[in-house]
C-alpha positions as CSV (number, residue, x, y, z in Angstrom):
1,X,7.9,-18.0,-0.2
2,X,10.3,-20.9,0.6
3,X,13.3,-20.6,-1.6
4,X,16.1,-22.9,-0.2
5,X,16.1,-25.6,2.4
6,X,19.5,-25.3,4.0
7,X,19.7,-29.0,5.0
8,X,19.8,-29.9,1.3
9,X,23.0,-27.9,0.7
10,X,24.8,-27.6,4.1
11,X,26.2,-30.5,6.2
12,X,29.0,-31.1,8.6
13,X,30.6,-34.6,8.7
14,X,31.4,-34.3,12.4
15,X,28.3,-32.5,13.7
16,X,24.6,-32.9,13.4
17,X,23.0,-30.4,11.1
18,X,20.6,-29.3,13.8
19,X,23.6,-27.9,15.8
20,X,24.9,-25.7,13.0
21,X,24.3,-22.0,13.3
22,X,23.5,-19.8,10.3
23,X,24.3,-16.2,9.6
24,X,22.5,-14.4,6.8
25,X,23.2,-11.3,4.7
26,X,21.6,-9.7,1.7
27,X,22.7,-6.9,-0.6
28,X,19.4,-5.5,-1.9
29,X,16.3,-6.1,0.2
30,X,14.6,-3.3,-1.8
31,X,14.5,-5.5,-4.9
32,X,13.3,-8.5,-3.0
33,X,13.4,-9.0,0.8
34,X,14.7,-12.4,1.8
35,X,15.1,-13.9,5.2
36,X,16.2,-17.0,7.1
37,X,13.7,-18.7,9.3
38,X,14.8,-21.8,11.1
39,X,16.7,-23.8,8.4
40,X,14.9,-22.3,5.4
41,X,15.7,-19.2,3.3
42,X,12.6,-17.5,2.1
43,X,11.7,-14.3,0.2
44,X,8.7,-12.0,0.4
45,X,6.9,-10.9,-2.7
46,X,9.1,-8.6,-4.8
47,X,8.3,-4.9,-5.1
48,X,7.2,-3.6,-8.5
49,X,10.6,-3.2,-10.1
50,X,13.5,-5.2,-11.6
51,X,16.6,-5.9,-9.5
52,X,18.7,-8.5,-7.9
53,X,19.7,-9.4,-4.3
54,X,22.9,-11.2,-3.5
55,X,22.3,-13.6,-0.6
56,X,25.2,-14.7,1.7
57,X,24.9,-17.6,4.1
58,X,27.5,-18.7,6.6
59,X,27.2,-22.0,8.5
60,X,29.2,-22.2,11.8
61,X,29.7,-25.4,13.8
62,X,30.3,-25.7,17.5
63,X,34.1,-25.9,17.0
64,X,34.1,-22.5,15.3
65,X,34.6,-23.7,11.8
66,X,32.6,-22.0,9.1
67,X,31.7,-22.3,5.5
68,X,30.0,-19.7,3.3
69,X,28.0,-19.7,0.1
70,X,26.4,-17.0,-2.0
71,X,23.7,-16.9,-4.6
72,X,21.7,-14.2,-6.4
73,X,18.0,-13.8,-6.6
74,X,17.0,-12.0,-9.8
75,X,13.7,-10.1,-10.0
76,X,12.2,-9.3,-13.4
77,X,8.9,-7.5,-12.9
78,X,6.3,-7.4,-15.7
79,X,3.4,-5.1,-14.9
80,X,-0.1,-6.1,-15.6
81,X,-1.5,-4.5,-18.8
82,X,-5.1,-3.6,-19.4
83,X,-7.0,-5.9,-21.8
84,X,-7.2,-4.5,-25.4
85,X,-10.7,-4.3,-26.8
86,X,-11.1,-3.4,-30.5
87,X,-14.2,-1.6,-31.8
88,X,-17.1,-4.0,-32.1
89,X,-19.2,-3.8,-35.3
90,X,-22.7,-2.4,-35.3
91,X,-25.6,-4.6,-36.4
92,X,-28.9,-3.8,-38.2
93,X,-31.8,-6.3,-38.2
94,X,-35.4,-6.2,-39.4
95,X,-38.2,-6.4,-36.9
96,X,-39.6,-9.8,-36.7
97,X,-36.5,-11.5,-38.1
98,X,-34.5,-14.2,-36.5
99,X,-32.0,-14.0,-33.7
100,X,-28.5,-12.8,-34.3
101,X,-26.9,-16.0,-33.0
102,X,-23.2,-15.8,-32.2
103,X,-22.8,-12.9,-34.6
104,X,-19.8,-11.4,-32.8
105,X,-16.9,-13.7,-31.9
106,X,-15.2,-11.8,-29.1
107,X,-12.0,-13.7,-29.6
108,X,-11.3,-11.6,-32.7
109,X,-11.7,-8.3,-30.7
110,X,-10.1,-8.9,-27.3
111,X,-6.5,-9.5,-26.3
112,X,-4.7,-9.6,-23.0
113,X,-0.9,-10.0,-22.6
114,X,-1.1,-12.0,-19.4
115,X,-4.5,-13.7,-19.3
116,X,-5.6,-16.4,-21.8
117,X,-9.0,-15.8,-23.5
118,X,-10.7,-18.6,-21.6
119,X,-9.8,-17.0,-18.3
120,X,-11.1,-13.5,-19.2
121,X,-14.5,-12.6,-17.7
122,X,-17.1,-10.8,-19.8
123,X,-20.1,-8.8,-18.9
124,X,-22.7,-7.0,-21.0
125,X,-25.1,-4.2,-20.4
126,X,-27.4,-2.4,-22.8
127,X,-29.6,0.7,-23.0
128,X,-32.8,-0.9,-24.4
129,X,-33.0,-4.6,-23.7
130,X,-36.8,-4.6,-24.2
131,X,-36.2,-3.9,-27.9
132,X,-33.7,-6.7,-28.4
133,X,-31.9,-8.6,-25.6
134,X,-28.3,-9.5,-26.1
135,X,-26.1,-11.7,-24.0
136,X,-22.7,-13.4,-23.9
137,X,-22.7,-17.0,-25.1
138,X,-19.9,-19.5,-24.9
139,X,-19.4,-21.9,-27.7
140,X,-16.4,-24.3,-27.9
141,X,-14.7,-22.3,-25.1
142,X,-15.0,-19.0,-27.0
143,X,-17.2,-16.0,-26.1
144,X,-19.7,-14.7,-28.6
145,X,-22.5,-12.1,-28.5
146,X,-25.9,-13.3,-29.4
147,X,-29.0,-11.2,-29.6
148,X,-32.6,-12.5,-29.4
149,X,-35.0,-12.0,-32.2
150,X,-36.7,-8.6,-32.1
151,X,-40.5,-8.5,-31.8
152,X,-42.4,-8.0,-35.1
153,X,-43.7,-4.5,-34.6
154,X,-40.7,-2.8,-33.1
155,X,-38.0,-0.4,-34.2
156,X,-35.3,1.6,-32.6
157,X,-31.8,0.9,-31.3
158,X,-30.0,-0.3,-28.3
159,X,-26.5,0.6,-27.2
160,X,-24.6,-2.5,-26.0
161,X,-21.6,-2.2,-23.8
162,X,-19.4,-5.2,-23.4
163,X,-16.8,-5.3,-20.6
164,X,-13.9,-7.7,-20.2
165,X,-11.9,-8.2,-17.0
166,X,-8.5,-10.0,-16.7
167,X,-7.2,-12.2,-13.9
168,X,-5.8,-9.1,-12.0
169,X,-9.1,-7.2,-12.2
170,X,-8.2,-4.7,-14.8
171,X,-11.1,-3.9,-17.2
172,X,-11.7,-2.6,-20.7
173,X,-14.9,-2.1,-22.6
174,X,-16.3,-1.6,-26.1
175,X,-19.7,-0.6,-27.4
176,X,-21.8,-1.3,-30.5
177,X,-25.3,-0.5,-31.6
178,X,-28.0,-2.9,-32.6
179,X,-30.6,-1.1,-34.8
180,X,-34.0,-2.7,-35.4
181,X,-35.7,-1.5,-38.6
182,X,-39.5,-1.8,-39.0
183,X,-40.8,-4.2,-41.6
184,X,-41.9,-2.4,-44.8
185,X,-45.6,-2.1,-45.2
186,X,-46.7,-3.6,-48.6
187,X,-50.2,-2.6,-49.6
């Protein structure tokens, strides 16, 4: 990554900048490795730890006159954390009843330190989608779980697993059960 364009900071009133020679030094390339390429100072991506690297630049003109400057590049590394997924509530519904529309608002159950909610990716799987099919639905930029209406003469349960993935690919999941109860027979 380009850090400093030397022509913006170094000049010689008696010589063209293109004729200046530069000498480069650094104190801690293990924190962040910096380099000089042409007339630009750049740094590679830092390693996964905090630290600092003191950079020294010396400009030398054709008459042997020099000038030096120093600056420090500070690295503060924050590791990616796994999204936090709270326990999702189970649901019970009567066979033949209506859909469970947006009955779980995932924004109340999912947190990630580095990734905003609208940038998290969600997925859903379930053990018995023939009984009642559930899916992720977005409403006003928030993720919800909706389950279709179960058929009239069904009963049983389905285990629903919801996964969330952050921008760095770390995942978390939570499960809940949807139970379909048969309609009571009235004779």
